[in-house]
C-alpha positions in Angstrom: -13.7 6.3 -16.7 -13.2 8.4 -13.5 -16.2 9.7 -11.5 -16.5 12.3 -8.8 -18.0 11.6 -5.5 -21.8 11.7 -5.7 -22.3 14.4 -3.0 -20.5 17.1 -5.0 -23.1 19.8 -5.8 -23.8 20.6 -9.4 -22.7 17.3 -10.9 -24.6 14.1 -11.9 -22.2 11.6 -10.3 -21.7 7.9 -10.0 -19.7 6.3 -7.2 -16.5 4.7 -8.7 -12.9 4.6 -7.7 -12.2 8.3 -7.4 -14.6 9.6 -4.8 -13.2 12.8 -3.4 -12.6 16.3 -4.6 -10.5 18.9 -2.9 -9.1 22.3 -3.5 -5.4 22.8 -2.7 -3.6 26.0 -1.7 -2.8 26.9 -5.3 -6.5 26.3 -6.2 -5.8 23.3 -8.4 -8.3 20.5 -8.1 -7.2 16.9 -7.4 -9.2 13.8 -7.8 -8.6 11.1 -5.2 -7.6 7.7 -6.2 -7.3 4.2 -4.8 -3.6 3.8 -4.6 -1.3 0.8 -3.9 2.2 1.7 -2.5 4.4 -1.3 -3.3 8.0 -2.1 -2.4 10.4 -4.3 -0.5 10.6 -4.3 3.3 12.5 -1.1 4.2 11.5 0.7 1.0 9.6 3.4 3.0 6.1 2.2 2.2 4.8 3.1 5.7 6.3 6.6 5.7 5.2 7.5 2.2 1.8 5.9 2.8 1.3 8.2 5.8 2.3 11.2 3.6 -0.2 10.2 0.9 -2.9 9.8 3.5 -2.4 13.3 4.8 -1.8 14.9 1.4 -4.8 13.4 -0.4 -7.2 12.6 2.5 -7.1 8.8 1.9 -7.9 6.0 4.3 -4.6 4.2 5.0 -4.4 0.5 5.6 -1.1 -1.3 6.4 -1.5 -5.0 6.7 1.9 -5.1 8.4 0.6 -2.8 11.2 -2.6 -4.8 11.6 -0.7 -8.0 11.9 1.9 -6.6 14.4 -0.9 -5.2 16.5 -2.5 -8.7 16.5 0.8 -10.2 17.5 1.3 -7.7 20.4 -2.2 -8.5 21.7 -1.5 -12.2 21.4 -4.7 -12.9 19.4 -5.1 -16.2 17.6 -4.5 -14.4 14.3 -1.5 -12.7 15.9 0.0 -16.1 17.0 -0.5 -17.5 13.5 1.0 -14.5 11.8 4.0 -14.5 14.2 5.0 -18.0 13.1 5.5 -16.7 9.6 6.8 -13.2 10.2 9.4 -14.2 12.8 11.0 -16.4 10.1 10.8 -13.8 7.4 8.0 -15.6 5.5 4.8 -14.1 4.1 1.6 -14.6 6.0 -0.8 -16.9 4.1 -2.9 -15.2 1.4 -6.2 -16.3 3.0 -5.4 -14.6 6.3 -4.4 -11.3 4.7 -7.4 -11.3 2.3 -9.7 -11.8 5.3 -8.2 -8.8 7.0 -8.7 -6.7 3.9 -12.3 -7.9 3.4 -13.1 -6.9 7.0 -11.4 -3.5 6.5 -13.7 -2.7 3.5 -16.7 -3.7 5.6 -15.6 -1.4 8.4 -15.0 1.6 6.1 -17.9 1.7 3.7 -17.9 5.5 3.4 -14.1 6.0 2.9 -13.1 8.8 0.6 -10.4 6.6 -1.0 -7.7 4.1 0.0 -4.0 3.8 0.2 -2.9 0.2 0.4 0.4 -0.3 2.1 1.9 -3.8 2.1 -1.0 -5.3 0.3 -1.1 -7.1 -2.1 2.2 -9.0 -1.8 1.3 -12.0 -4.0 -0.5 -12.5 -7.3 -3.4 -14.2 -5.5 -3.8 -11.2 -3.2 -3.8 -8.9 -6.2 -6.5 -10.9 -7.9 -8.5 -11.0 -4.7 -8.3 -7.2 -4.3 -9.5 -6.7 -7.9 -12.5 -9.0 -7.1 -13.4 -7.2 -3.8 -13.1 -3.7 -5.4 -15.0 -4.9 -8.5 -18.0 -5.8 -6.3 -18.1 -2.1 -5.3 -17.7 -1.0 -8.9 -14.3 0.3 -8.0 -10.7 -0.5 -9.0 -7.1 0.4 -8.3 -5.9 3.3 -10.4 -2.2 3.4 -9.8 0.4 1.2 -8.2 3.5 3.1 -6.9 6.5 0.8 -6.8 9.3 2.2 -4.6 12.5 0.9 -6.1 15.4 0.8 -3.6 18.8 -0.9 -3.9 19.2 -4.1 -1.8 22.2 -2.8 0.2 20.2 0.3 1.1 17.2 -1.9 2.2 19.4 -4.0 4.5 21.0 -0.9 6.0 17.6 0.8 6.6 16.1 -2.4 8.2 19.0 -3.0 10.5 18.9 0.6 11.7 15.1 0.3 12.2 15.5 -2.9 14.2 18.0 -1.2 16.5 15.8 1.9 17.0 12.5 0.1 17.4 13.6 -3.2 19.0 11.9 -5.2 16.2 12.6 -8.9 16.4 11.9 -9.4 12.7 14.7 -7.0 11.6 17.8 -9.2 12.2 20.2 -9.7 9.3 19.2 -13.3 8.8 15.5 -12.5 8.8 16.0 -9.4 6.5 17.8 -11.5 3.9 15.1 -14.1 4.0 12.3 -11.5 3.7 14.0 -9.9 0.7 14.4 -13.2 -1.0 10.8 -14.1 -0.4 9.7 -10.6 -1.6 11.6 -10.8 -4.8 10.3 -14.3 -5.6 6.7 -13.6 -4.7 6.2 -10.2 -6.1 7.7 -10.5 -9.6 4.4 -11.9 -10.9 2.6 -9.1 -9.2 4.7 -6.5 -10.9 3.8 -8.1 -14.2 0.1 -8.3 -13.3 -0.1 -4.5 -12.7 2.2 -3.7 -15.6 -0.1 -5.4 -18.0 -3.0 -3.4 -16.6 -1.0 -0.2 -17.3 -1.1 0.8 -13.6 2.5 0.2 -12.4 4.7 3.3 -12.0 8.3 2.9 -10.8 9.4 5.4 -8.3 13.1 6.0 -7.4 13.1 5.2 -3.7 16.6 6.5 -3.0 17.1 9.9 -1.3 15.4 11.8 1.5 11.8 11.2 2.5 10.9 14.6 1.0 12.7 13.9 -2.3 10.9 10.6 -2.7 7.5 12.0 -1.8 8.0 14.8 -4.3 8.4 12.1 -7.0 5.2 10.4 -5.8 3.3 13.7 -5.8 4.3 14.4 -9.3 2.9 11.1 -10.5 -0.4 11.4 -8.5 -1.0 15.0 -9.4 -0.6 14.3 -13.1 -2.7 11.2 -13.3 -5.7 13.3 -14.5 -3.9 16.1 -16.3 
């Protein structure tokens, strides 16, 4: 069952996963969800995660951004993460889970979350459910951005040239996509069995793709 945030006047409310209420320009009411945006490297998770954050007033967490910041600052966590990321490998589950646990602790009054790049493995998905369960919350929808491999490679190569990212070479990209496909198949099944996985066509312009995402989110409670 979905509950409104307990500060909304005139309702007897319980804090659960959906904890924000807003009125949009057309006076329709939207209930905010905890959302996972899920897809291969280059699928546009970061861009669409930012769009979701602005559109629905969610707190955005990108584990990739957190790790890259740690690498840039040469922290111990950054050095550890760099050993894996520079080779196109996933950072160990325990490291990423610790990052998420600290994020929850630092954002106790968040109006809702958009998870970008987490979880990436079945263990991470199970850990997320456990952490949210302790707060009587859960993930409500998992948006899977589906993009052709050739398009993913093209996007990542272009991004590497523009941003000077060392982890966007052709060899590393192919390795990352292989790891992604191998590690995330069980995760897709995990959320599919929960009835939460929604496949989104990730081909087209940013606006076209976000329109498809909006259609899913806006109709979750219709």
